[in-house]
DOKE-20930 format. One record per residue (C-alpha): residue in one letter; y, x, z. Coordinates in nm, 3 decimals, padded with zeros to 5 digits. Layout:
BEGIN
+------+---------+---------+---------+
: rest :       Y :       X :       Z :
+------+---------+---------+---------+
:    A :       Y :       X :       Z :
...
+------+---------+---------+---------+
end
This chain:
BEGIN
+------+---------+---------+---------+
: rest :       Y :       X :       Z :
+------+---------+---------+---------+
:    M : -01.396 : -10.740 : -11.008 :
:    K : -01.360 : -10.742 : -11.386 :
:    Y : -01.529 : -11.006 : -11.600 :
:    P : -01.648 : -10.912 : -11.950 :
:    I : -01.484 : -11.203 : -12.129 :
:    G : -01.529 : -11.164 : -12.503 :
:    I : -01.719 : -10.835 : -12.481 :
:    Q : -02.052 : -10.859 : -12.663 :
:    N : -02.168 : -10.501 : -12.633 :
:    F : -02.393 : -10.406 : -12.343 :
:    E : -02.286 : -10.040 : -12.338 :
:    K : -01.916 : -10.133 : -12.317 :
:    I : -01.988 : -10.364 : -12.023 :
:    R : -02.183 : -10.098 : -11.839 :
:    E : -01.938 : -09.814 : -11.910 :
:    G : -01.631 : -10.031 : -11.841 :
:    G : -01.740 : -10.128 : -11.490 :
:    Y : -01.751 : -10.501 : -11.565 :
:    L : -01.948 : -10.755 : -11.364 :
:    Y : -02.293 : -10.805 : -11.517 :
:    I : -02.601 : -10.982 : -11.383 :
:    D : -02.898 : -10.756 : -11.446 :
:    K : -03.173 : -10.934 : -11.636 :
:    T : -03.370 : -10.630 : -11.748 :
:    D : -03.687 : -10.751 : -11.575 :
:    M : -03.681 : -11.056 : -11.806 :
:    I : -03.617 : -10.832 : -12.106 :
:    Y : -03.912 : -10.614 : -12.007 :
:    D : -04.134 : -10.924 : -12.011 :
:    L : -04.003 : -11.021 : -12.357 :
:    V : -04.077 : -10.674 : -12.496 :
:    K : -04.410 : -10.639 : -12.315 :
:    N : -04.554 : -10.963 : -12.449 :
:    G : -04.479 : -10.866 : -12.809 :
:    V : -04.434 : -11.226 : -12.926 :
:    Y : -04.168 : -11.351 : -13.168 :
:    Y : -03.886 : -11.553 : -13.015 :
:    F : -03.639 : -11.792 : -13.173 :
:    L : -03.303 : -11.777 : -12.995 :
:    S : -03.182 : -12.134 : -13.027 :
:    R : -02.872 : -12.115 : -12.812 :
:    P : -02.534 : -12.266 : -12.890 :
:    R : -02.254 : -12.049 : -13.020 :
:    R : -02.066 : -11.838 : -12.765 :
:    F : -02.373 : -11.844 : -12.541 :
:    G : -02.474 : -11.473 : -12.524 :
:    K : -02.703 : -11.419 : -12.825 :
:    S : -02.515 : -11.111 : -12.943 :
:    L : -02.506 : -10.964 : -12.592 :
:    L : -02.880 : -11.021 : -12.552 :
:    I : -02.952 : -10.841 : -12.879 :
:    S : -02.717 : -10.557 : -12.778 :
:    T : -02.897 : -10.531 : -12.442 :
:    L : -03.234 : -10.518 : -12.618 :
:    E : -03.105 : -10.248 : -12.851 :
:    T : -02.977 : -10.039 : -12.560 :
:    Y : -03.291 : -10.098 : -12.355 :
+------+---------+---------+---------+
end
């Protein structure tokens, strides 16, 4: 089992065979609602990976 420590690109995680918890159903709800969201999360808490996942989705 490989953990994606420090990798902030969704495609690299998928293609590299790293462990990833699939949250695409939540992303679908974000996109479907069409509302603006403010990502107020602390640093090193997955904001870049979320944006990369949205971009790939």
